[in-house]
Every structure is written in C-alpha cells, then in structure tokens.
N, C-alpha and C positions, 0 to 999 in steps of 0.2 A: 669516569669511564670514557674512553675515547673510541672513535669509530673511524675506520678507513673508508673514505668515499670513493666510489667508482667514478670513472669519467662521465658516465651517464648521469649520476647523481649530481656531480658538479655542474653539468650543463643544465639540469633541472633547477638547481639553485639559482644559476644566472638567469634563466628564463623567468622564474618566479619573481626575482628582484626586478627584472625588466618590466613585467606586468604590474607589479606593485607600484613602481614609480610612475608608470603611465596612468594608472588609475588615480593615485594620490595627487599627482600634479596636473592631471587632466591634459596630458600631452600625448599626441599620437605616438605609438610604439616605434614607428620608423624614424622618429626624431631622436630617439634615445640610442646612443652608440656606446660601445665599451669604454671609449675614452671621454665620454660626456662627463663633465664635472657636475655632480649633483647639486651643489649649492650655487656655484657661479654660472653654469650654463642652463640648468633646468629649473632653478628657483626653489630647490628643496631646502631642508634645514637639517641640523645635526640630530634632532630627535628622531628623524626617519631611520637613521643608522641603528639607534637603540631599539626601535620598534621592529625593524627587520631582524636584528639579532634575537630578540625575544621570541618572535614567531618561529624561527628556525631552531631555537633551543627547545621549544615545546615539540615541534614536529619530530626532531631527532632524539628527544629525551636526553638532552645534554645537561649535565649538572656543572654549573660554573658560576662563581661569584661575580657580581658586578665589579668588584675591585680588580679582579683578574682581567676582565674585559677592558676596564679603564687603563690598566697597565699595558695591555696589548696595543690599544689605540694610541697610547703615548709613544710607543716605539715603532708603530706601524700606522702612520696617519693614512686615512682614506679620503680620497676626493672624487675618484671616478667610479662609474658603475662597475667596471672590472675589478677595481680595488675592493669595493664593497663585497662583491661575490667571493673574492679570494679571502677576505677577512672572515666571512661567514663560514667558508669551508675550513679555514684554520681553526675557528672556534668549535665547530662541530667535531673536527678530528682531534683537537687537543684537549677540550674540556678544561678542567682546572689545572692540567699540566701544561697549558698553553704558554705560560711564562714561568720562568724559574721562581722558586720560592725565595722571598727576600732573606738575606742572611740573618741568622738569629744573633741577638746580642751575646757577647762573651759572658760566660759565667764567672763571678768573682772567685 
C-alpha cells in the first residue's frame, strides 16, 4: 500500500531525521545541513539509515520487505541528510512497489 505525502509531511520527515541525527550523534542541530554527509561529515554509520527507515515504516504503516529497501539503496545511494529524507519519502510513498519486481525465470 502506498501513500502520497504532502509537502508538510515531507518537511516533518526531514525535521524528524534532523532531530534524530542531532540526538544520536550528539551534534547541535545548527551543524546539520541538508548537504551534510552523515558518515563523512557527522560521524554516523549506515545502521542509522536502517533505523530511520524502520521508524518511518512503523509511523506510516508501510509494508515493505528489507530486500526491496536494499534494492532501492543499491540504485539510489544515500549520503547526505537531504538524500536520507528523500529516500524515506520514496519508501513511504512506494512501499513494496518502490522497485520493479525482478524478472521471473522463463518457463520451459
């Protein structure tokens, strides 16, 4: 099931990610910018991405397999705070339809 997010909801998602990173990394919020690289600039790690996605999946009641999220991140790498926010919005809006289904093997 997918959901179309409003601009206000997208801003709320960004703001929640911003607060999450500030708390988790113990960094003042004013030091976290949309183009801040979470790992390189802020000292975060890739597990934070999964934790954030999991929180928003629960909040927006999104049904999506980890396999699909993994496929999404392979084709849409995220590094900055803004990219994380966009990825979360894409996941909430797309659900399991986020990436195309892999081709099925041909039947003999």
